[in-house]
C-alpha positions, 0 to 999 in steps of 0.5 A: 761915067756919063758926065754932061758935055756941053758946047763951049762956043769960042771966037777967035778975036785975031786970026793967030789966038789959040783955041783953048785945049786940055794938056791931056786927055783927063785934064779938067782944066783947059789951057788959055793961051797968050794972044799978043802983038808984042812981048809983055814983062809982068811985074808986081802990078796987075795986068790984064793980058789978052787971048784974043778970044770970046767966049759963050757958055750955056746958062747954067755953067760956071766958067772959071779963070784960074792959075796954072799950078806950074807958073803959080811954083814960079812966081806968077800970079793969076786973079780967079776970076768968073766968065758969066754965061751973058758976058761976050768980050774979050776972055784977059786974064789979070797977073802979076808977079810974087814972091822973088820973081820981080819980073815974069815976060810972056810971048805970044801963045804962051799958056798963061791960065786954065779954064775950069768949065762947071755945072751951077746951080741956081740958089734962092736967097732967104733972110732968116732971123737966126741959122741952124747950129753946127759943130763949127759954129762961127769959127773962121780961118783955120778953126777946124785944123792946126 
């Protein structure tokens, strides 16, 4: 399909850290792995979980940390996040438990989230006196469906 391929530079901060990887050839996301000295127990209080890697993405690329659907279905939540092109620190994943899941044990090497990489466009903010009309107008959450 002629998709643009970019280089996502990854620095292992710990020898045991795993590089992000696709679970299948057509997967959109790259799995992120926990890099832990000892197991971590997640609870309802958000915790930042180490991945042991830092990344360098080219300008114009959006790198997002997203939940894994398998963990979400078990009651393990991940905060959606953006890794800016100029950030060089460790990739940390904010995680906690929800629903009937009171605690979840993470071990070194567990798949904890995914990275999704996409192109961005620059936006220039322009203040206006009003916006053009649309069919939806100012209808908020749930206004287009039942």
